[in-house]
C-alpha positions in Angstrom: 121.8 99.1 71.1 120.7 96.3 73.4 120.1 98.7 76.2 118.0 101.0 74.0 115.8 98.0 73.0 115.4 97.0 76.6 114.5 100.4 77.9 112.1 100.7 75.0 110.3 97.5 76.1 110.1 98.7 79.7 108.8 102.1 78.6 106.2 100.5 76.3 104.9 98.4 79.2 104.8 101.5 81.4 102.9 103.3 78.7 100.5 100.4 78.5 100.0 100.8 82.3 99.1 104.4 81.7 96.6 103.4 79.1 95.0 100.8 81.4 94.8 103.5 84.1 93.0 105.8 81.7 90.6 103.0 80.5 89.7 101.3 83.8 87.7 103.2 86.4 89.7 101.7 89.4 91.6 103.8 92.0 94.9 102.1 91.1 98.0 104.1 90.1 99.2 103.6 86.5 102.6 102.4 87.7 100.9 99.4 89.5 99.1 98.5 86.2 102.5 98.6 84.5 104.2 96.4 87.2 101.4 93.9 87.1 101.5 93.8 83.3 105.3 93.3 83.4 104.9 90.5 85.9 102.3 88.8 83.8 104.4 89.0 80.7 107.5 87.6 82.5 105.6 84.8 84.2 103.8 83.8 81.1 107.0 83.7 79.1 105.7 86.1 76.5 108.5 88.4 77.5 111.7 86.5 78.4 113.7 88.0 81.3 116.8 88.3 79.0 114.9 91.0 77.0 114.9 93.4 79.9 117.3 92.0 82.5 120.4 94.3 82.1 118.5 97.5 81.9 116.2 96.5 84.8 119.3 95.7 86.9 120.8 99.1 86.1 117.5 100.9 87.0 117.4 99.0 90.3 121.0 99.9 91.1 120.3 103.7 90.6 117.0 103.6 92.4 118.3 105.4 95.5 119.2 108.4 93.4 115.6 108.6 92.3 114.5 109.4 95.9 116.6 112.6 96.1 114.0 114.8 94.4 111.3 113.5 96.8 113.5 114.1 99.8 114.2 117.7 98.6 110.4 118.2 98.2 109.9 117.1 101.8 112.4 119.7 102.9 110.4 122.3 101.1 107.3 121.2 103.1 109.1 121.3 106.4 106.6 123.8 107.9 103.7 121.5 107.2 105.5 118.4 108.3 107.1 119.7 111.5 104.0 119.5 113.8 103.2 115.9 112.7 106.8 114.6 112.5 106.7 112.6 115.7 103.4 110.7 115.0 104.5 110.1 111.4 107.9 108.8 112.5 106.4 106.5 115.1 103.8 105.2 112.6 106.5 104.7 109.9 108.7 102.8 112.3 105.9 100.6 113.6 104.6 99.7 110.1 108.2 99.0 108.9 108.6 96.5 111.8 105.2 94.9 111.0 106.0 94.6 107.3 109.4 93.0 108.0 107.8 90.5 110.5 105.0 89.5 108.1 107.4 89.2 105.2 109.9 87.1 107.2 107.1 84.9 108.5 105.6 84.3 105.1 109.0 83.7 103.6 109.7 81.0 106.2 106.3 79.5 105.7 106.9 79.3 101.9 110.3 77.8 102.4 108.8 75.1 104.7 106.0 74.4 102.2 108.5 74.1 99.3 110.6 71.6 101.3 107.5 69.6 102.0 107.6 70.0 105.8 103.9 71.1 105.8 
């Protein structure tokens, strides 16, 4: 019963994100509205982490399975992707390295700031 309550809370917040997407004229995906809303509720303490923690952990653990349909869809579009595969691959690899470097640098900066070194 606990898991049903937790998934219901998560789905209601996702639904609220869909509602915000329909109401606000911004080019932001509904899922982002839902994530920001969830973050705001968790940070403010309105929604305690314990109310969604177990189900969220489960959903994160099965996340790789959720990418299988997208990968199959890419295989279906192989004819379109084939001519641009090399440039897309190079761009993806470069952006991945950049994101990792920026994330690592910011993490190190925040750790130093927390320790009081700066």
